[in-house]
N, C-alpha and C positions, 0 to 999 in steps of 0.2 A: 504495499498500499504508500501512495505518500502521501506524505504529508507535508502540507504548505503553513508558513509560517508568517505573519505578517506582525507587525512591527509599525507603533501611532504611538503619538503624543499631541495633541489640541490638532488632528489635521480631517477635519471631520468632510469637509471637499474632498479633499484628493481623498481620504478612504470609500468616499460614496465611490468614487470613479472607478477605484479598485475593485472594490466587490461589484459592482455592477459587470464589469468586463469577467467577474470566474460567475458571476451565475448563468451569464450568457455559453459557459461552454458547454459543447456537445462531447463529452460523454458518460462512459457505463461503466469506468471502472471507480473504485473504491479513493476516496481520499478523504483525510480528516484535514481541519483549518484552523490553527493556532492562532491566535490574537494575544499579543504583549504589548500591553497599553501602559503610559506612564504616567497612569493615573492624570486621565485628561478633566477638561473642565469645560470643555465644548461639548459638543450632540456624539461625538463618536461612540460611548456606547452604548447609548440608545439606537445606533443606527447599527450595531453589533449584533444587538438586541434581537433586531429585525433582519437580519440576517439570516437569524439561525430558525426561523419560520422554512427559509426554500433550504436550509443545510440539512445533511442526518449527522455530520460530527462536526460540531464545533465546543472545542475548549477555548476560554477569555481566562485571562490575567490581567487585573489591571492592577498596579503600585507603584510607586515610586525607583526610579532608578538613575545609575550614573551618567549614561549614554545609550548609544544603539546597541552597541556590543556586550553590555551587561544585558540587556532586551532580549538580544539575538540568542544569547546563552543559556535566558530561562526558558524561551521557545526549545531550546533543543532538550533539556531537561523535561519536557512533556512532553513529546516525540513517539509515536507507534507503530512509526509505518516503518518501512525499509530503507525508504529513501528521503530525503528532505531538500524540500526549495525554500530559498524566500522572495516572497512579493510584497514588498514594504509597502507603507499606506503612500498613494501616489502615483503610483507605477500601475501599469495598465497595460495585462494582457491584449494583444495585437487582433486576436482572432478567434470564432467561436471555438477551435481547433488545438491550441495548445496542450490542454491539459492533458488534449487524448492522446497527441504525439510524444508525449514525455510518459504518460502512464504505459506505451504501446513498445517504446522502447524498453523499458523494464523488464513486463512484461515477454518481448520476445527475446529478450537475454538476460537469462540471472544472474548474470556475472557484471553486469554493468555495473562499475562504480560512482561515474564521474557523465554529467549529460550538461550540455548549455548549448546554446543556439544565438542569434544575433540581437541587438538589441539598438535604437532612435530615441534621439533627443529632441525636445516638442518645447518651443519658447511658450509662452504668455498669451500668444493670440494662436496656438496651435498650428504653429508650422513647423514643418520638423528641420532642424541645424543641422543634428549628425548623424551618423549610421554606421555602428560600430558591430560590423561585418566581421566576424571574428575569425570565421577558416580555421579547416580542420586540422587537429590536435596533434605538433610533432614533437617532441621535449625540447629539443637544441632550439625550439622557438620561445622558449621562456629564456632562456639566456642572453635573448636581443632586448627582454622587456613586455613579448608577449603575453597574454591573459585574458582568459574567458570573461565576459560579463558576467557580474556578482548575481545580478537578478536574474531568478528563476533557473539559475545553476543547478542542478541536482544531484547531491553528493549523499551516498550511502552512508546510513546513519551509525554504522559501526566504526568507519574509520573516523568521523568526525567525534565520534566519540573518544575513541583510544589516541585523536590530538590534541586533545583536553578543549573542544569547542574554540571559540574566537581569544586572542590574545588581547585581554583587556587594557595591556600598559600600550598597546599602540592607537592609538585616539583616529585616525586618518584610514590605517591603512590594512585591520585585522583582518578584512576578507580577505584581501592581497593576499594575507602571509598565511591563512589558512590554506587556501588554493593554489597556494604553488606548495607547502609541504603536502598536501592531498598528491599533486600531479607529478612530484618528485619522487613517489612513492615506486617499488619495484613492481614490476606486472599490474598497473592500474591499467582500469580497461575505462575505455571513454567513448564516448558518442556524440557525434555533432551534428546536429540538427541544422540545417542550412537554410534558414526561415527567421525574420524578426519577429521576434514570439514578447517584445515587451516594446512596451515605447514609454519614457522615465522623461520626468519632470529635468528641466534643465536647470544647472546648477549642481546642488548636493554638494556634500561634509567635501571630499575632496579635489573638489574644483571651484568655492567659492570664493576664491580670492589666491591670487599669486601664492602669499604668506601660506597657504592650504595644501596648495599644489607643488612648492620646495619642500612645505615637514612631510605630505605625501611621499613623495616622492624619496624624502630620506628615510623614511620608514620601511619604506621596498628593499630599498639597500641592505637596512638593518637586518632584514628577513635573512634573506642571503645570506648575509656575514652570521647569521649566528644558524645555520645552515653547511655552509661551504667553507666560516671562515676566512682566512687570506686569499683564499683561492676561488673570492667569489666574483662574480661580472661586474666590477664596478662601472661597467658603461651604462649598467641599465639606467641608472640616475638619469642621463641622458635621452637615451635611445626610449626609454618609456614613453616619454611624454611626445615626445617629436613624434611617435607614430600617429597620433591624434589627429593632427594637419591632414593625413589622410580618411581622414574618418568626416570631415568637413563637407557639407552641404553647398556646393559653390554656386547653385541658383540661390541657394538662401543669400549668400554676401554680398549679389549683387546689387 
């Protein structure tokens, strides 16, 4: 079973868009939806309660937390499915077959550990600004800064538990860190879905400012150093952000 985790804090408008996209999914496969809310004081909890009327397996935990990675770790502790994906408040599944494609990948290959697809970024006016076409996985690409998008990347629960979840000492790039440690494991079985499966609101923690961009890439380098020591690929500090240039929608920039 697929476990879908959504973290939220005072983002009722974004949460409505996220849940509407989940409700439209065309799938007969079983999945559970776990919500970790940071004690919101807007309409978020009411929206989740209403969503329960249309979903079969919903778990809700609402309490204060120290940030997104603590919230994600709380969600991981509630998971009962074999594979876990994150769809945070404000992120939207792009069409009604996204969960079907992911669930089918799990059912068709019980050995699959890591499933990912493509992502696009939308501005405040609904215009597509950037498309992250992740491309098929080859381990050598990690050494040049490549990484799959985090939204709806689906990872085997046992691996996440073994790795200890998200490293909360990393404030911006703990998602990169966890996926890097997963993909560097020997004999990892990876499935790439060549399709835009999530649209994201423009911005985000790692892209919110130049300061955050620099800090995020410093944390990326720190992750590599922890794993490879002095033999880590120092150049990813530069090559990783440069890769985003090729994701820009040039029609939008005109």
